C-alpha positions in Angstrom: 0.0 0.0 0.0 1.3 3.4 -1.0 1.2 5.9 2.0 2.9 8.7 0.2 -0.3 10.0 -1.4 -1.9 10.0 2.0 1.0 12.0 3.5 0.8 14.4 0.6 -2.9 15.0 1.1 -2.4 15.5 4.8 0.3 18.1 4.2 -1.8 19.9 1.7 -4.7 20.2 4.2 -2.6 21.0 7.3 0.0 23.4 5.9 -2.4 26.3 5.2 -3.9 26.0 8.7 -0.4 25.9 10.2 0.7 29.0 8.2 -2.4 30.9 9.3 -1.8 30.1 13.0 1.9 31.0 12.8 1.5 34.2 10.8 -1.4 35.5 12.9 0.9 35.3 16.0 3.7 37.3 14.4 1.8 40.6 14.2 0.5 40.8 17.7 -2.8 42.7 18.2 -4.5 45.8 16.7 -3.9 49.2 18.2 -7.7 49.6 18.6 -7.7 46.7 21.1 -5.4 48.3 23.6 -6.7 49.7 26.8 -5.9 53.1 28.4 -2.4 53.3 30.1 -1.0 50.3 28.1 2.4 50.7 26.4 3.1 49.0 23.1 5.4 48.9 20.1 4.3 49.1 16.5 5.0 45.8 14.6 3.3 46.7 11.3 1.3 49.5 9.6 -1.3 48.0 7.3 -3.7 50.9 6.9 -5.0 51.9 3.5 -3.1 54.1 1.1 -3.2 57.8 2.1 -4.0 57.0 5.7 -1.0 54.7 5.9 1.3 57.4 4.4 0.0 60.1 6.8 0.5 57.8 9.9 4.0 56.9 8.8 4.9 60.6 8.0 4.0 61.5 11.6 6.6 59.0 12.8 4.4 56.1 13.8 6.5 53.4 12.1 7.6 49.9 12.9 9.5 49.8 16.2 7.9 53.0 17.6 6.9 52.7 21.3 3.8 54.6 22.5 1.3 54.8 25.3 -2.5 54.9 25.0 -3.5 58.1 26.8 -7.3 58.0 26.6 -10.1 56.5 24.6 -13.5 58.2 24.0 -16.5 56.6 25.8 -17.7 54.8 22.6 -14.1 53.8 21.7 -13.7 56.3 18.8 -11.3 58.2 18.7 -8.4 57.2 20.8 -5.3 59.2 21.8 -1.8 57.9 21.9 1.5 59.5 23.0 4.8 58.8 21.3 8.0 60.9 20.8 6.3 63.9 22.6 3.4 63.9 20.1 -0.2 63.4 21.1 -2.1 61.7 18.2 -5.8 61.1 18.0 -6.8 58.2 15.7 -10.2 57.0 14.6 -11.0 53.4 15.4 -10.9 52.3 11.7 -7.4 53.9 11.4 -6.2 52.2 14.6 -7.4 48.8 13.3 -4.8 49.1 10.5 -1.9 49.3 13.0 -0.5 46.1 14.5 1.2 46.3 17.8 3.0 44.2 20.5 2.0 45.1 24.0 5.0 45.8 26.3 5.1 44.3 29.7 4.5 46.7 32.6 7.6 48.0 34.3 8.1 46.8 37.9 9.5 49.4 40.2 11.7 48.2 43.1 
């Protein structure tokens, strides 16, 4: 009995699922999901065209650390602080920015 075809079928079925799980973990979470007072670092900017360019022109690029200052009662807009700049973003703009939440600093 030839098991190679069975192995090939299993790999074809499982590899896209594995790729989806692994690639989803690389980006972190969306900026719109962060709570007030949390610190994070930008991992990717995937907003649409002109919005992406404006965000990156202001200095919010990969590797930038920032703090969520406040969020409006209905979650739109939200204010972040980075490099001395206070920036208010709409929720749909914040959803295009992927971040990695930074662990809280422990004071001794």
